[in-house]
C-alpha positions as protocol buffer text, in pm:
chain_id: "A"
residue {
  index: 1
  type: UNK
  ca { x: -5975 y: 5190 z: 15258 }
}
residue {
  index: 2
  type: UNK
  ca { x: -5940 y: 5043 z: 14896 }
}
residue {
  index: 3
  type: UNK
  ca { x: -5894 y: 5296 z: 14614 }
}
residue {
  index: 4
  type: UNK
  ca { x: -5978 y: 5200 z: 14263 }
}
residue {
  index: 5
  type: UNK
  ca { x: -5785 y: 5283 z: 13961 }
}
residue {
  index: 6
  type: UNK
  ca { x: -5954 y: 5428 z: 13663 }
}
residue {
  index: 7
  type: UNK
  ca { x: -5805 y: 5500 z: 13331 }
}
residue {
  index: 8
  type: UNK
  ca { x: -5754 y: 5858 z: 13210 }
}
residue {
  index: 9
  type: UNK
  ca { x: -5995 y: 5945 z: 12931 }
}
residue {
  index: 10
  type: UNK
  ca { x: -5718 y: 5965 z: 12673 }
}
residue {
  index: 11
  type: UNK
  ca { x: -5606 y: 5621 z: 12765 }
}
residue {
  index: 12
  type: UNK
  ca { x: -5950 y: 5450 z: 12707 }
}
residue {
  index: 13
  type: UNK
  ca { x: -5939 y: 5231 z: 12395 }
}
residue {
  index: 14
  type: UNK
  ca { x: -6242 y: 5146 z: 12176 }
}
residue {
  index: 15
  type: UNK
  ca { x: -6152 y: 4776 z: 12161 }
}
residue {
  index: 16
  type: UNK
  ca { x: -6149 y: 4743 z: 12547 }
}
residue {
  index: 17
  type: UNK
  ca { x: -6490 y: 4933 z: 12570 }
}
residue {
  index: 18
  type: UNK
  ca { x: -6646 y: 4712 z: 12308 }
}
residue {
  index: 19
  type: UNK
  ca { x: -6500 y: 4396 z: 12483 }
}
residue {
  index: 20
  type: UNK
  ca { x: -6644 y: 4512 z: 12803 }
}
residue {
  index: 21
  type: UNK
  ca { x: -6990 y: 4572 z: 12654 }
}
residue {
  index: 22
  type: UNK
  ca { x: -6988 y: 4241 z: 12467 }
}
residue {
  index: 23
  type: UNK
  ca { x: -7071 y: 4039 z: 12772 }
}
residue {
  index: 24
  type: UNK
  ca { x: -7444 y: 4009 z: 12845 }
}
residue {
  index: 25
  type: UNK
  ca { x: -7407 y: 4038 z: 13223 }
}
residue {
  index: 26
  type: UNK
  ca { x: -7182 y: 4345 z: 13187 }
}
residue {
  index: 27
  type: UNK
  ca { x: -7419 y: 4503 z: 12931 }
}
residue {
  index: 28
  type: UNK
  ca { x: -7699 y: 4454 z: 13185 }
}
residue {
  index: 29
  type: UNK
  ca { x: -7485 y: 4639 z: 13453 }
}
residue {
  index: 30
  type: UNK
  ca { x: -7449 y: 4923 z: 13209 }
}
residue {
  index: 31
  type: UNK
  ca { x: -7814 y: 4938 z: 13139 }
}
residue {
  index: 32
  type: UNK
  ca { x: -7900 y: 4936 z: 13512 }
}
residue {
  index: 33
  type: UNK
  ca { x: -7663 y: 5211 z: 13582 }
}
residue {
  index: 34
  type: UNK
  ca { x: -7792 y: 5410 z: 13278 }
}
residue {
  index: 35
  type: UNK
  ca { x: -8143 y: 5394 z: 13443 }
}
residue {
  index: 36
  type: UNK
  ca { x: -8044 y: 5472 z: 13809 }
}
residue {
  index: 37
  type: UNK
  ca { x: -7694 y: 5564 z: 13925 }
}
residue {
  index: 38
  type: UNK
  ca { x: -7493 y: 5537 z: 14128 }
}
residue {
  index: 39
  type: UNK
  ca { x: -7565 y: 5185 z: 14249 }
}
residue {
  index: 40
  type: UNK
  ca { x: -7386 y: 4955 z: 14481 }
}
residue {
  index: 41
  type: UNK
  ca { x: -7221 y: 4627 z: 14363 }
}
residue {
  index: 42
  type: UNK
  ca { x: -7474 y: 4425 z: 14552 }
}
residue {
  index: 43
  type: UNK
  ca { x: -7765 y: 4598 z: 14387 }
}
residue {
  index: 44
  type: UNK
  ca { x: -7635 y: 4492 z: 14056 }
}
residue {
  index: 45
  type: UNK
  ca { x: -7507 y: 4136 z: 14128 }
}
residue {
  index: 46
  type: UNK
  ca { x: -7827 y: 3942 z: 14019 }
}
residue {
  index: 47
  type: UNK
  ca { x: -7744 y: 3684 z: 14286 }
}
residue {
  index: 48
  type: UNK
  ca { x: -7409 y: 3575 z: 14106 }
}
residue {
  index: 49
  type: UNK
  ca { x: -7106 y: 3478 z: 14319 }
}
residue {
  index: 50
  type: UNK
  ca { x: -6906 y: 3765 z: 14458 }
}
residue {
  index: 51
  type: UNK
  ca { x: -6601 y: 3663 z: 14264 }
}
residue {
  index: 52
  type: UNK
  ca { x: -6780 y: 3656 z: 13932 }
}
residue {
  index: 53
  type: UNK
  ca { x: -6942 y: 3995 z: 13995 }
}
residue {
  index: 54
  type: UNK
  ca { x: -6599 y: 4152 z: 14098 }
}
residue {
  index: 55
  type: UNK
  ca { x: -6445 y: 4021 z: 13776 }
}
residue {
  index: 56
  type: UNK
  ca { x: -6716 y: 4189 z: 13562 }
}
residue {
  index: 57
  type: UNK
  ca { x: -6686 y: 4516 z: 13746 }
}
residue {
  index: 58
  type: UNK
  ca { x: -6308 y: 4508 z: 13708 }
}
residue {
  index: 59
  type: UNK
  ca { x: -6353 y: 4459 z: 13333 }
}
residue {
  index: 60
  type: UNK
  ca { x: -6583 y: 4751 z: 13306 }
}
residue {
  index: 61
  type: UNK
  ca { x: -6360 y: 4973 z: 13523 }
}
residue {
  index: 62
  type: UNK
  ca { x: -6050 y: 4903 z: 13336 }
}
residue {
  index: 63
  type: UNK
  ca { x: -6232 y: 4971 z: 12998 }
}
residue {
  index: 64
  type: UNK
  ca { x: -6318 y: 5307 z: 13132 }
}
residue {
  index: 65
  type: UNK
  ca { x: -6690 y: 5233 z: 13124 }
}
residue {
  index: 66
  type: UNK
  ca { x: -6773 y: 5275 z: 13478 }
}
residue {
  index: 67
  type: UNK
  ca { x: -6629 y: 5447 z: 13798 }
}
residue {
  index: 68
  type: UNK
  ca { x: -6633 y: 5280 z: 14140 }
}
residue {
  index: 69
  type: UNK
  ca { x: -6607 y: 5497 z: 14464 }
}
residue {
  index: 70
  type: UNK
  ca { x: -6598 y: 5370 z: 14822 }
}
residue {
  index: 71
  type: UNK
  ca { x: -6849 y: 5528 z: 15039 }
}
residue {
  index: 72
  type: UNK
  ca { x: -6809 y: 5399 z: 15390 }
}
residue {
  index: 73
  type: UNK
  ca { x: -6817 y: 5021 z: 15330 }
}
residue {
  index: 74
  type: UNK
  ca { x: -7026 y: 5039 z: 15020 }
}
residue {
  index: 75
  type: UNK
  ca { x: -6877 y: 5038 z: 14658 }
}
residue {
  index: 76
  type: UNK
  ca { x: -7092 y: 5264 z: 14443 }
}
residue {
  index: 77
  type: UNK
  ca { x: -7064 y: 5242 z: 14068 }
}
residue {
  index: 78
  type: UNK
  ca { x: -7152 y: 5509 z: 13817 }
}
residue {
  index: 79
  type: UNK
  ca { x: -7123 y: 5519 z: 13436 }
}
residue {
  index: 80
  type: UNK
  ca { x: -6857 y: 5751 z: 13287 }
}
residue {
  index: 81
  type: UNK
  ca { x: -7120 y: 5873 z: 13031 }
}
residue {
  index: 82
  type: UNK
  ca { x: -6994 y: 6227 z: 12977 }
}
residue {
  index: 83
  type: UNK
  ca { x: -6631 y: 6111 z: 12956 }
}
residue {
  index: 84
  type: UNK
  ca { x: -6712 y: 5836 z: 12712 }
}
residue {
  index: 85
  type: UNK
  ca { x: -6921 y: 6085 z: 12502 }
}
residue {
  index: 86
  type: UNK
  ca { x: -6613 y: 6304 z: 12468 }
}
residue {
  index: 87
  type: UNK
  ca { x: -6391 y: 6000 z: 12382 }
}
residue {
  index: 88
  type: UNK
  ca { x: -6628 y: 5812 z: 12153 }
}
residue {
  index: 89
  type: UNK
  ca { x: -6916 y: 6038 z: 12056 }
}
residue {
  index: 90
  type: UNK
  ca { x: -7246 y: 5861 z: 12031 }
}
residue {
  index: 91
  type: UNK
  ca { x: -7127 y: 5504 z: 12120 }
}
residue {
  index: 92
  type: UNK
  ca { x: -7278 y: 5458 z: 12471 }
}
residue {
  index: 93
  type: UNK
  ca { x: -7590 y: 5638 z: 12360 }
}
residue {
  index: 94
  type: UNK
  ca { x: -7637 y: 5414 z: 12066 }
}
residue {
  index: 95
  type: UNK
  ca { x: -7576 y: 5108 z: 12282 }
}
residue {
  index: 96
  type: UNK
  ca { x: -7832 y: 5214 z: 12546 }
}
residue {
  index: 97
  type: UNK
  ca { x: -8072 y: 5320 z: 12291 }
}
residue {
  index: 98
  type: UNK
  ca { x: -8061 y: 4973 z: 12133 }
}
residue {
  index: 99
  type: UNK
  ca { x: -8115 y: 4821 z: 12480 }
}
residue {
  index: 100
  type: UNK
  ca { x: -8409 y: 5046 z: 12546 }
}
residue {
  index: 101
  type: UNK
  ca { x: -8562 y: 4947 z: 12229 }
}
residue {
  index: 102
  type: UNK
  ca { x: -8529 y: 4574 z: 12329 }
}
residue {
  index: 103
  type: UNK
  ca { x: -8662 y: 4642 z: 12671 }
}
residue {
  index: 104
  type: UNK
  ca { x: -8324 y: 4610 z: 12853 }
}
residue {
  index: 105
  type: UNK
  ca { x: -8278 y: 4247 z: 12753 }
}
residue {
  index: 106
  type: UNK
  ca { x: -7973 y: 4102 z: 12629 }
}
residue {
  index: 107
  type: UNK
  ca { x: -7993 y: 3813 z: 12378 }
}
residue {
  index: 108
  type: UNK
  ca { x: -7768 y: 3571 z: 12563 }
}
residue {
  index: 109
  type: UNK
  ca { x: -7910 y: 3628 z: 12909 }
}
């Protein structure tokens, strides 16, 4: 069974988080997880190729934005909201509030 690596909270870097959130598809994943989590990778793929989706999840995971746990054969994802709030107070809440004001849409989607 595959085990995913997640950075310790102290190792999460602001630039990596901002880079991860800068992509409209990844930002959409974060928005969907903020509404309902955890969710499977398949529930969040928007019909994109598996290789593309895997890349985006890996970027979010390496940046410390989400956590992926294997449950049977399903890979479940959840935001690391509380941990990110400790590391960067208000960051994720501000991003999510902005998305909610915009109806969950990303400008470049």
